[in-house]
C-alpha positions as CSV (number, residue, x, y, z in Angstrom):
1,X,0.0,0.0,0.0
2,X,1.3,3.4,-0.9
3,X,0.6,5.7,2.0
4,X,1.5,9.4,2.2
5,X,1.1,11.9,4.9
6,X,0.3,15.5,4.2
7,X,1.7,17.3,7.3
8,X,0.8,20.8,8.5
9,X,-0.8,22.9,11.1
10,X,-3.9,23.6,9.0
11,X,-4.8,26.7,10.9
12,X,-7.2,26.7,9.1
13,X,-7.3,24.3,6.1
14,X,-7.5,26.2,2.9
15,X,-8.7,25.3,-0.6
16,X,-5.0,25.2,-1.6
17,X,-4.6,22.3,0.9
18,X,-7.7,20.7,-0.4
19,X,-6.4,20.9,-3.9
20,X,-3.2,19.1,-3.0
21,X,-5.1,16.4,-1.0
22,X,-7.6,15.7,-3.8
23,X,-4.7,15.3,-6.3
24,X,-2.7,13.3,-3.9
25,X,-5.3,10.6,-3.5
26,X,-4.9,9.9,-7.3
27,X,-1.2,9.1,-6.6
28,X,-1.5,7.2,-3.3
29,X,-3.7,4.5,-1.9
30,X,-4.2,6.5,1.2
31,X,-3.4,10.2,2.2
32,X,-3.2,10.9,5.9
33,X,-3.7,14.6,6.7
34,X,-1.4,14.8,9.7
35,X,-2.0,17.8,11.9
36,X,1.2,18.6,13.8
37,X,1.0,19.7,17.4
38,X,3.4,22.4,18.5
39,X,2.9,23.6,22.1
40,X,5.0,26.7,21.5
41,X,2.8,27.9,18.7
42,X,-0.4,30.0,19.1
43,X,-3.2,28.8,16.9
44,X,-6.4,30.6,15.9
45,X,-8.3,27.4,16.0
46,X,-8.0,24.6,18.5
47,X,-6.6,21.2,17.5
48,X,-10.1,19.7,17.8
49,X,-11.6,22.4,15.5
50,X,-8.9,22.0,12.9
51,X,-9.3,18.2,12.9
52,X,-13.1,18.6,12.6
53,X,-12.8,21.0,9.7
54,X,-10.7,18.5,7.8
55,X,-12.8,15.5,8.7
56,X,-16.0,17.3,7.6
57,X,-14.4,18.5,4.4
58,X,-13.4,15.0,3.3
59,X,-16.3,13.0,4.9
60,X,-17.0,9.9,2.9
61,X,-13.6,9.6,1.2
62,X,-12.2,6.4,2.5
63,X,-8.7,7.2,1.0
64,X,-8.3,10.2,3.3
65,X,-7.7,10.0,7.0
66,X,-7.0,12.7,9.6
67,X,-4.6,12.2,12.5
68,X,-2.7,14.3,14.9
69,X,0.9,14.0,15.9
70,X,3.8,15.6,17.8
71,X,7.5,15.2,17.4
72,X,9.4,14.6,14.2
73,X,7.4,14.0,11.0
74,X,9.8,11.2,10.1
75,X,9.0,9.4,13.3
76,X,5.3,9.7,12.7
77,X,5.8,8.3,9.2
78,X,7.6,5.3,10.6
79,X,4.9,4.7,13.3
80,X,2.1,4.6,10.8
81,X,4.1,2.9,7.9
82,X,4.0,5.9,5.5
83,X,6.8,6.0,3.0
84,X,6.0,9.3,1.5
85,X,5.4,12.9,2.5
86,X,3.2,15.0,0.3
87,X,3.8,18.7,0.0
88,X,2.3,21.5,-2.1
89,X,4.5,24.2,-3.7
90,X,3.1,27.7,-4.4
91,X,6.2,29.5,-5.4
92,X,10.1,29.4,-5.6
93,X,10.4,30.4,-1.9
94,X,8.3,27.4,-0.9
95,X,10.5,25.1,-3.1
96,X,13.7,26.3,-1.4
97,X,12.3,25.8,2.0
98,X,10.7,22.5,1.3
99,X,13.7,21.2,-0.5
100,X,15.9,21.5,2.6
101,X,13.3,19.7,4.7
102,X,12.9,17.0,2.1
103,X,16.6,16.3,2.0
104,X,16.7,16.2,5.8
105,X,13.8,13.8,6.0
106,X,15.4,11.5,3.5
107,X,18.6,11.7,5.4
108,X,17.3,11.1,8.9
109,X,14.2,8.9,8.1
110,X,14.5,7.4,4.7
111,X,11.2,9.1,3.8
112,X,10.6,10.3,0.2
113,X,8.9,13.7,-0.3
114,X,6.5,14.2,-3.3
115,X,5.9,17.7,-4.4
116,X,2.8,18.9,-6.2
117,X,2.5,22.4,-7.6
118,X,-0.6,24.2,-6.4
119,X,-3.3,25.1,-9.0
120,X,-3.2,28.6,-10.4
121,X,-6.6,29.2,-8.8
122,X,-5.3,28.5,-5.3
123,X,-1.6,29.4,-5.5
124,X,-2.0,32.8,-3.6
125,X,-3.8,31.2,-0.6
126,X,-2.1,30.6,2.7
127,X,-3.4,29.9,6.1
128,X,-1.6,33.0,7.5
129,X,-3.4,35.2,4.9
130,X,-6.7,33.6,5.9
131,X,-6.1,34.2,9.5
132,X,-5.3,37.8,8.9
133,X,-8.6,38.2,6.9
134,X,-10.6,36.5,9.7
135,X,-8.9,38.7,12.3
136,X,-10.1,41.8,10.6
137,X,-13.6,40.4,9.8
138,X,-13.0,40.2,6.1
139,X,-14.6,37.8,3.6
140,X,-12.5,34.6,3.6
141,X,-15.1,32.2,2.4
142,X,-13.6,31.9,-1.1
143,X,-10.4,30.6,0.4
144,X,-11.5,27.8,2.7
145,X,-13.8,24.8,2.5
146,X,-17.4,25.3,3.9
147,X,-16.6,23.4,7.1
148,X,-14.4,26.2,8.3
149,X,-16.9,29.0,8.0
150,X,-20.0,27.0,8.9
151,X,-18.6,26.1,12.3
């Protein structure tokens, strides 16, 4: 079985994330959306809310599971028998950042990273931009799945 994780904080999940997940399930038998826990980080949405947003968004798709983890991503991959990490790339800055992490993950955990380019329609969306729009009561509904704004 080809299993990949798609790690992130998903604070909140965006349509860009959804695009990568939908396309990822065509490449893998299972995609696990892995919500990383970082106690040093301040989140807009609780871990339970973020998990619920993702589960509701992909409800009924048996190829997508949602899990939470803490610690090294490579350790989590080994724990759940995932051989791949799925990542989306929006721009050259993302590529340079993700390339260094991918090399490190391959070096310390023998985990391969698969990159997908985001679609043109979602390439400008980031969770941090969405959080800023939410903070100032702007209209963010075109950037996130309905599960996020119908909470």
